N, C-alpha and C positions, 0 to 999 in steps of 0.2 A: 259851853257843854249844855245840851239840851236834855229834858228829863219828862217823864210820863210815869202813868201809875195802871197797875193790874192788881187782880186778886192773887194769881199765881203766875210766877214767873218760872218757865221751865228751860234749863239750860241744856240744850242738847235735842235736836230734831230727830233723832234716830229710832231704833225699834222701840224702846221703852218710852221716850219722850213723846212719841205721836199717839201710843196707846193713852197715856196720860192726857195729852190734850184733847183726845177725842172724848174721854170719860168726864174729865172735869168740866168741860164745856156744854156737856148735856144738860146742865143746869143754866138755864138763860141768864140768870141773874149774877154768874160769876164770869170775870173778864179774865182770859187767859192769853198769855203770851208764850210763843216758843222762840228760842233765839238758836238759830242752827247755822254753824261755820261754812258749811258747804252749800252747793246750789240745788235747785229744784231740778231733776233730771228724769221726772215722770215721763216724758216724752222722748227719752233717749233710746234708741234701738238697741244700744249696748246693753242697758239696763233691762229692758222688758224681754229682750230675745235670750232665752235661757243659755244657749251653747257659746254667747258672746261673753260669758263670765271672765274669761282670761284677759279679755282686753280692756276690762276695767281696771285690771291691778297696775298699780304705778300709774294711773291716770290720775286727772283732777278728782276724781271721784274716791280717790284713796289717799289716806294720810300717809302710806308707805314709810312706815316706821321700821327700823331695823334694832335687833337686840345688841347690847354690848358683846364682844367676843365671848363665846360660851366655851369654857375650859374644857368640859366632858364631850364637846362635838368639835374635837381637833381645833378648837380656837375660831370656829366659823362664826359669822354674823348672820342671824336668822332674819329672813324677811317676815315683818309682820303686818297683814294687810287689814286696815280698819276703814270702813265705809265714811266718806267725807261727802255726804249728799244728804238731802231731806230723803228720811228713810235709814239713815246710818248704814250699818253693816248688812242689814236685810236688803239694802240696793245693790250689794256686789258679792254676796254670799254663793255657796254653791247649792242653795234651794232646800236643803235636807231639813225635813220637818219630822222629828222623832221626838219622843218623850224619853227621859231616864227611867231607870228601874225604881220601882216603889220604894225600895229600901234606901235608895240615893237622898229620896226627898224627906223620908222620915229620919233619916240621919240628920237633917237641919235641925230637927226638934231636940234630938239627943244631944246636940252640941249647946244647948241652952236657949233655944228659940221656940218658946211655948206657941202653939197654935199654927206653926210652920211644919206640915206634914203631908202625906200624900192624899189622905181624906178630904184635908181642907184645899188642896191646890188642885186636885183632879179636875174640879168643876171649872176651874179657871182655865186650864188646858182646853176643856171643851168649849169654852167661851171664845178662844182666840181663833178657832179655824172651823171650816166645813168639811166634813167627811165625805169624800167622792162617793157618788154611785158605782157600784161595780156589778156587771152581770154575772150569772153564775158560770158561764163558760171562761170568763176573764178571771173570776176567783181562783179556778183550778190552775190556769197558767199562772198567776201570780204566786200560787202556793199559799192561799189564804183560806182555801175551801174548808179547811178542817179547824179553823179558829172556832172556839167556843162563842165568841160574840164579835161584834164590831162596835166601835162607839159612834153609832148613827146619829146620838143626841147632839153630836157637835154642830152647830150652827154660827160659826163665828165669822169675822171679816176676812180673815186669810183663806184663800180658796186653795185647796191641796188636790193633788191628783198621784196616781202612780204614773208618772210622767213616761215619755217615749214609747216604746213598743211593749204593751202589755202582754204579748205573746212571745217575747224573745226568751229562748231556752234557759238562758243563764239564770232566770228567776227562779223557776221550778228547781232546776239542778242545784242550786245554792241551797235552798231550803233543805232538800233531801240529803245533800252532803252532811249538812249538820245533823239532821235527824239520824241518820244511820250512824253517827259517832256518838249518838245519846243526847243530843241537845236540841229541843225543839220548843219553839214559842206556839204555846197553845191557845193564845188569844191576841187580839188587838193589843199592841204594847201600850196604847193609850187607856186601856182598862186596867192594866198592870202588868208591866214588863217583866219578864224573868230572864231566862238564858235561850239561846238558840237563834237559828237564821229565821230572816223574815224580808219580805218585799217592803221597801221603805217610801213613805210619803214625800213628797216635793211640794214646795210653795210655788208650784206652777199651775195657774188657771185650768181647770179641766177642758173648757171649751175654746178659750182664746190661745191656750198654749203660751201666755205670757208669765213672767214673773209676778207673782202676788207677794206684796211687801208692805212694809208699814205706811209708805207714803202712798201707794194706790189703793190700799184696803182700809186703812184707819183714817188718812187724812183727806185725800180726794173727794170721797162722798160728803164731807162736812165741811169743805174749806170755804163755804160761803156763810158759815154760821157768824152773826152780827158780833157774838162775844168771843170769838177766837181771831187771833192774829199770829202769823208764821212770819219772822223775818229770817230770809237765808243770806248768805254771805254776811252773817253778823259774828264776829270774834269776840267772845267774852274774855275779859280782862281779869276781873276778880268780881267776888262777892261782896257786898258792903255789909258793916254792922254797926250796930249802935248799942250804947249802954255798957256799964261795967259786967253785967250779966249778958254776955253776947247774944244779940238778937239779929237774925238776917234781915234786912229791910230793902235790899235791892241788888241791883247788878250793873257793873260798869262794862261797857262793851263798844268795839267800833263796827260802824255799819256802812258798807260800800264806799262811801267817801273819806273812809278813815277818819272821820270825825268822832271824837269820843263822846259818848252819850250814857246817861243812866236811866235806868227804869226802876220804879220802885213796887214792892211786892206788899199789898195790904195783908195778906194772910200767909204766904210761903214762898220761898225760894226753893225749887226742886232741882237738883243736880242729876242729870242724866247723859252725861257725855262719855260714859262707857268706861270699861276698866282699866284704859290706860290714860284717859283724860281727866276723869273725874278726881283722882288724887293730886293731878297736875293744878287743877283749878282749886282745890282746897288748899294746897300749899301756898300758891301765890296770894290767896285770899288771908293767909296767916293761921291756916288750920293745918297742925301736922307735927312733926317731931322739930322741936324748938331748936335744935342744934342745926337742922337742915335750914330752917327759915332764918336763923340768925347769920348762918355762913352767907346767905345771898342778901341779907339786909332788909329783910321782911320782918314787920311788926307782929309779934305773935299774939294772935286772938284766943286761941286755945291749944295748949300743949298736948296734942293727941298722937302719940309716936307710931302708932300702928297704920296711920294712913299711908297707903302705898307698899305696906308690907303684905305678905302672905299670896303674893302673885303666883298663880297656878294655871296650868294650859296642859291640853293633850299633846304629848309628842307622838309622831307616828312615822311608819317606814312603808314602804311599798316594795312587792315582788311582781315582776310582770312574766307572764306565761304566753307562748305562741299560741293564737286561737286557730282552729280548723278553718279551711280556706272559705267554705260556705257559710260562716258565721259573720253577722253583721258587727263592726265595731266602729269607733269613731276616729281611728287611728289617723285618716287621711286629713280631719279636721286639725288634730294636734299637730300634724306636718304643714298645714296651711297649705295644702295642695290647691291652685287655683282652680283647676276644674271641678274639684269635689266640692270646693266651697261655693262655686257658682251655682251648680246644680243643688246644694242644699238650700240656698238662698231663695232659688226659683220655687221649690218645693214647698217650702215655708210660708213664702208669700201665695202661694196658691191656696193651699189647705190646711196650713198650719202643722204640717206633718214633716216626718224626715229627721235628719242628724240634729238640726238647729233646735228642735222642740224640747231636748233634754240634754242634760250634760253627761248622761250615760252611767249616772251612780243610782243603781237600782235595788241593791239589796244590802243588807246589814246583819250582822250578827253580835249579840252579847254573849261573852264567853268567860267562863272561870278559867283558871289557869289549869291546862289539862296535866294529868297525872300527878297533881301534886295535893291531893288529899287524903293520902294513905302512905304508911311504909317510908322509905328513905327520902322520898322526895318532899313529904310532909316534914319531916324532921329537919330537912334542908331549909324548906321555907321558914319554919319556926325559928331556926338559928339567924336566918337574915333578917327576920322581923325583930329580934332581939338586939342583933347588931346595929340596926338602922335606927333605933330610937336617938334622936337627935339631941345631942348635949347643948343645948341651948342654955343662955343665962337665965337665972331666975327671973320671974315676972311674967308678963304677958306672951313673951315668946316661948318660954317653957310651957306655960298652961295650954298655949294653942296647940303647939308642937304634939304634946300628950293626948290631947283629946282627938286630934287628927289621925295619930298614930293607932290609938285604940279602935277606932272606926275601920280604918285600913286592915288592921289584923283581923277584925270580925269578917271583913268582905273577903280577904284572900284565903281564908281557911274555910270559907262556906262554899260547897260545890254548885249551889243554886244561885250564886251572885257573881257579877261580872267584874274581871279585872281587866278584861281587853275587849276591844271593839274591832270586828273585822268588817271590812267594806269591799264590794266588787264594783269595778270600774270598767266600763267597756272601752278601754284604750289605755296605751302606755302613758307614764308620766312625761311632761314637757321636757324634763331633763332628769338625769341622774348623776351621781358622782362616782368616777371611776374607783374601784376599790383600793388601788396602791398609789395612783397619780394625785387625788384629790381634786382633779379637774372635773368639770361638768361636761357631760355629753348629752347632745339633744336627741331628738326622736329618731327612731331608726325605720327603715322599710319593714313592711310586715303588718299583721293583724295580731293584737295581744288583748289579753284580759290582765288587769290589774288586781291584786288582792292587797288591800292595806290593811294595816294594823295600827292601831292607836291603843296607848295606855289609858285605861278608864280613869283609873284612881291614883294619881302620881303622889308620891310623898315629898318630892323636891318642892321647896318653895324660893320664889324670888321676889324682886321689888321693882317699883317704878317711882321715880322721884324727878323733881325738877333737877336741872343742871344749871338754871340760870333764872334771873328774875324776870326775864323777858316772856312775854306770852308767844311770841313767834317761835323761841327754841323747843325743839321737840324733847319730850321727857326722856330719862335716861332709863332703858328699859333691861333689867337683867333678870330673865326667868329663871336662871341658874338649872337648866336643864339637867337631868340625871345625876343632879349633885347627890342625891340619896342612892347609894349602890343599889337599892333593891329595885328601883325603876329600871335600871338597866337590865338587870337580871330578868325581870318580868317581861319588859319589852322584848328581849331576845329569845326567851322560851316561846312567847306567842308567835313570834315570827318563824321560829322552827316548825311550829304547828301548821303552817300555813301549806306545807308540803303534803300533809296528811290529807286535808282538804282538796288539794289541786290533784292528788292521785287517787281520789275516791271514784267509785265506778259512776257516779252521778256525771262527771265530768270528761267521760271517754269519748262523747261524740262532740264536745265542746272545745277541747284542748287537743292540739296534736299530741300523738302518742309516741314514745313516753314523752311526758310533760318536759318542754324545753323553755328554760328561762330566758327573757332578754337579754342580749348582749350589751354591755359584760355582765354575766351572771354572778350573782353574790354568791360567796361561799357560806353556807351555813350549816354545814356538816357537823361541826363542833359548836359548843355554846361559847367558846372564847371567839372563835371566827364571826359567829352571828353577833356578838356583842360589838366587834369591830366594825362589822357592816353598819350596825345601829349607830355608833358614834359618827361613821363617814356621812350617813344619809338621813338621820332623824330631822325631822322639821317640824315647825308649829301647825297644829289644825286650827288656829286663829280662835281658840276657845277660851280667851283670857278671862279670869273671874277672880273675885276675893279680896281685891285691893282696898276695899272700903267694907270690910266684912261684917255682916249681921250675926253678931256675937256678944255675949257680955262684955263689958268694958276691961273687966280684969282677966278675961281670956283672949284679949287681942282684939275686940271689936271696936269698931268705928260707928256703927249705927245699932240701934236697938230694935226691937221686934216691930216698932211702928216706922221703921227706916229713919228714925230721927238722929242727927249727928249728936253724938256725946258733947255735952258742954255748952252748946249753943242752941238758941231757939228759934223756931221758924224755918229750920233748913232740914231737908231730907235728901237722902241718896236714893234713886231708884233706876238701877241699871244692873249689869252683870257685875260691877264691882261689888256690890253689896251681897250678891250669892255667895254664901258662905263654904260651899263645898261644891266642886265642879260636877256638872251632870254626867250621866254616863256616856254620852257622846256629844252630837251637835247640841249647841246651847240655845239655837234660835227658838225652838217652841217654848222652852224654859223660861227664856226672858220675856216673851210674850205673856205668858201665865203670870209669872212674878210682878210684871207692872199692872197686869189686870187686878190682881189682888192689892197692889198698893194703891191704886185708882179708889177702890172699896175702903180701904183705911182711911185714907185722905177725906174721902166725902163723909164719913161716919164721924170723923174728928170734928169736921165743921158743920154738921147737921145738914148735908146738900142732898139734893135729889138724886 
């Protein structure tokens, strides 16, 4: 068994891990090592070409996890995609780069995390990305010409753009449809998002039209620093500890030849393996629920029962409508039509334009629950909130459940806060589930716009734990989707509201009239029928978080406000697992900002440059 030493050993070369590697190695006196289980795919066309996103799923770049059967989703197992490559999930995601609502970050502080609020974190969002230049004509087409301001101070490594066709009519129509309904985003969301529709940024370089992600933006420019080493195809087996008051001193891993190696950390081990893998590595290392560890013959280093608990994610559903014949969509790519794909490849190779330059996810909207802030609907919502308070056992589970429920109640009863997120996609989904048969049906002929809806602040909580003492075994993942009845109610009500947007005057020239849904059309005429559609079709948005939550220990926390693991020394967790409350929508920008702030906290703790 060979060994060597560094100041910092980072487990996971994903989104957060490469931010840390970049920032900690800025001090030339510090030796930094990153251990990444996947490969370096920075030159892979599937990674850098935006519309090739789907080809990465279930590939060697994807851990390709699956949930346990979900009771409230008709017993279905849900596919969970997580990046297994340098750059992690930022290498395989759908490029969405948007911030949460200000209130969602301020909620972190109210959970017991002093100093973690929007005013503190906003500058770290700006540190992660470069806001693209937009000329005046394009501002009008994008529907951002009336914003009170743009975050032009953002000058970070991730290059962003309003990808694809900036003049596509869906952009302005989307913003206008929500505005007519009374919901208008008045400023750049990165300056403080509220409610309303807006054109969304993508992590796609505005000039090269290639994916901009952790590996290309944070690692490639500094890969030759003498004090930084990155090992790919390195599978971490466990964290090593020393002493009665446990202190993380190193990591055991296998690298390429399957030879077991050890590396020692003079200062810290930093775990950044993601919300599904970080709990697994902690448990294999002896940190977690003692009952689970002893069941698998693992020596208990620290009994920390909340490791792997509090898993939450955005469940979502889609409804597709037929587009007008003269409107551009990406359905030909979804159907993988050879002629369309060949033409798109030629166009992209020639001038980086056309269908391959974007996934066609142009627009988002943050929305409160329509019609539920007065009268009988408000009373109904309050009754559901009261009924949904989880009857958890006394202790951290009960304390954690109560604080999350209090936050959800405040959000759901506020007409200026989002409980749902709507998204416009220039194509039909690759498959849908037949309403009555439960079988999947692939893409159909025609052009479509898809209106997606995700639940912004779910109350359902699940878990992820080891099912074996073997590192090669996947974790047992149970998100427990829609286990809180309020989640099903809210998602169904938001789905019903989609028709109001689709039938607005803004879409008369974009959708065939009267609006027709893709076959087989879901029946959402009643709330009960909509709930059935949700049970059949809801899926993961792959925004997992919370499984090593930054919370007070007595409230179910795993790490403190410095991201240090309770009960041990020299060990931090810096990734989505430590994020205590899910973002309003996509997590990508938030994970970057979270890691940027974590890097500053670590530097300050060690007096680094």
